[in-house]
C-alpha positions in Angstrom: 147.1 -145.4 146.0 150.1 -144.1 148.1 149.8 -140.9 149.8 153.2 -139.9 148.4 151.9 -140.0 145.0 148.9 -137.8 145.9 151.2 -135.2 147.8 154.1 -135.1 145.7 153.2 -136.0 141.9 152.6 -133.0 139.5 150.7 -134.0 136.5 151.8 -132.2 133.2 149.3 -134.2 130.7 146.3 -135.8 131.2 148.0 -139.2 130.4 150.1 -138.7 133.4 147.4 -139.1 135.5 146.7 -142.4 137.2 143.6 -144.3 136.3 142.7 -144.8 139.8 142.3 -141.0 140.4 139.3 -141.0 137.7 137.8 -144.0 139.4 137.9 -142.5 142.6 137.1 -138.9 141.4 140.0 -137.4 143.2 140.0 -133.6 143.5 143.2 -131.7 142.6 144.1 -128.1 142.6 145.2 -126.4 139.3 146.2 -122.9 138.1 144.5 -121.3 134.8 147.1 -120.4 131.9 144.6 -120.2 129.3 140.9 -120.6 128.4 139.1 -121.6 125.2 135.7 -123.2 123.7 136.4 -126.6 122.3 134.4 -129.4 120.7 133.5 -132.5 122.6 131.0 -135.1 121.5 129.3 -132.7 119.0 129.1 -129.8 121.5 131.1 -126.8 122.4 132.4 -126.5 125.9 134.8 -124.9 128.1 138.5 -126.0 127.8 141.2 -125.0 130.1 145.0 -125.1 129.9 146.4 -125.4 133.3 149.3 -126.1 135.8 148.6 -128.7 138.4 149.4 -127.6 142.0 150.8 -130.6 144.2 149.7 -130.8 147.7 153.4 -130.4 148.8 155.4 -128.0 146.6 159.3 -127.9 146.4 161.4 -125.1 144.8 161.5 -127.4 141.7 158.0 -127.9 141.4 157.3 -124.1 141.8 159.6 -123.3 139.1 158.5 -126.3 136.7 155.1 -124.5 136.5 155.7 -122.8 133.1 156.5 -126.1 131.5 152.9 -127.5 132.3 149.9 -127.5 130.0 147.6 -130.0 131.5 144.4 -129.8 129.3 141.1 -129.9 131.0 137.5 -130.2 129.3 134.3 -129.1 131.2 131.1 -130.6 130.0 127.9 -129.8 131.5 127.2 -127.0 129.3 126.9 -126.3 125.4 127.8 -123.0 124.0 125.7 -121.7 121.0 127.7 -121.2 117.8 126.8 -117.6 117.5 128.2 -116.9 121.0 131.5 -118.7 120.8 133.6 -115.6 120.8 131.8 -113.9 123.6 131.9 -117.0 125.9 135.5 -117.3 125.0 136.4 -113.8 126.1 133.9 -114.3 129.2 135.6 -117.6 130.1 139.2 -116.1 130.1 138.4 -113.2 132.2 136.6 -115.2 134.6 139.5 -117.8 134.9 142.5 -116.0 134.0 145.4 -117.1 136.4 142.9 -118.3 139.0 143.3 -121.3 141.4 140.6 -124.0 140.7 139.6 -127.1 142.4 138.8 -129.8 139.8 137.0 -133.3 140.3 138.6 -135.9 137.9 136.1 -137.6 136.1 137.4 -139.3 132.8 140.2 -139.4 130.7 139.1 -138.4 126.8 142.0 -138.6 124.5 144.6 -135.9 125.5 142.2 -134.2 128.0 140.9 -134.7 131.3 137.1 -134.5 131.9 136.5 -132.5 135.1 134.1 -130.4 137.4 135.7 -127.4 138.0 135.3 -124.6 140.7 137.0 -121.1 141.1 138.7 -121.1 144.5 137.3 -118.1 146.5 138.7 -117.3 149.8 135.9 -115.0 151.0 132.9 -116.7 149.6 131.7 -120.3 148.2 133.7 -121.6 145.4 132.2 -120.8 142.0 131.4 -123.5 139.2 133.2 -122.6 136.2 130.7 -121.9 133.2 127.9 -120.5 135.5 128.4 -117.0 134.0 128.4 -118.2 130.5 124.8 -119.8 131.2 123.5 -116.8 133.1 124.5 -114.5 130.0 122.6 -116.8 127.8 125.5 -117.9 125.8 124.5 -121.8 126.0 122.5 -124.2 127.7 122.9 -127.4 129.9 124.5 -130.1 127.9 123.4 -133.4 126.8 126.8 -134.9 127.8 126.7 -134.5 131.2 126.1 -138.0 132.6 129.5 -137.8 134.7 128.7 -134.7 136.3 127.3 -135.0 140.1 123.9 -133.7 140.7 125.0 -130.7 143.0 127.2 -129.5 140.1 124.5 -129.7 137.6 122.1 -128.1 139.8 124.3 -125.0 140.0 124.6 -124.7 136.2 120.7 -125.1 135.9 120.1 -122.2 138.2 122.2 -120.1 135.9 120.5 -121.3 132.8 117.1 -120.7 134.6 117.8 -117.2 135.2 118.9 -116.5 131.4 115.6 -117.8 130.6 113.8 -115.7 133.0 115.6 -112.5 131.8 115.6 -113.6 128.3 119.2 -113.3 128.0 121.4 -114.2 124.8 119.8 -117.4 123.1 116.6 -117.0 125.2 115.9 -113.6 123.9 115.9 -115.1 120.4 113.9 -117.7 121.2 111.1 -115.5 122.6 111.1 -113.0 119.4 108.9 -115.5 117.7 106.7 -116.0 120.8 102.8 -114.9 120.6 103.7 -112.1 123.3 106.7 -111.0 121.4 104.7 -110.8 118.0 102.0 -108.7 119.8 104.4 -106.4 121.3 106.0 -106.0 117.6 102.5 -105.6 116.0 101.6 -103.1 119.1 104.8 -100.8 118.4 104.3 -100.8 114.5 100.7 -99.8 115.0 101.4 -97.3 117.3 103.9 -95.7 114.9 101.5 -95.6 112.2 99.0 -93.9 114.1 101.4 -91.4 115.5 102.3 -90.2 111.9 98.8 -88.9 111.5 98.4 -87.2 114.5 100.3 -84.0 115.6 101.4 -84.1 119.2 
């Protein structure tokens, strides 16, 4: 693939991206226009509408950014149905107008399947979706065969923290555990005994 294609091309739709870019896992920069949660292989995953930032920009390419609607899907995590709205709000807050570095993995219908990181100037780039797992809005996806091990490890650490601190779906899962039932029973017993005692 010629250097001129990489440097000057601006992709408006996933269909504009050459197949070779996906095979080579080329990394490109984009800017987020909007964020949502969308269905992908029976799971709920982050979906971003972005504008592609070419390596070399001209006055024409800068002015054409408003007309771009490149659609990205980010598998690797599955959002629980009960947390779709909260996940959508947090994802929008986290990524709105942010510059991302994305690794192209595969084309799926009109979307590009990618790994995505928020570009941070003063610290390590942030993997998109870690905050959703940290808040317990979902869990590691079953559709992550295309993802790199390093990328998945970052997501897994966020899920582990949510489990440890019993956030979101993990809080609900512990409510039926023996420890949770014992705590609930103890609280009810204390309240019952307290009703007979004047403090």
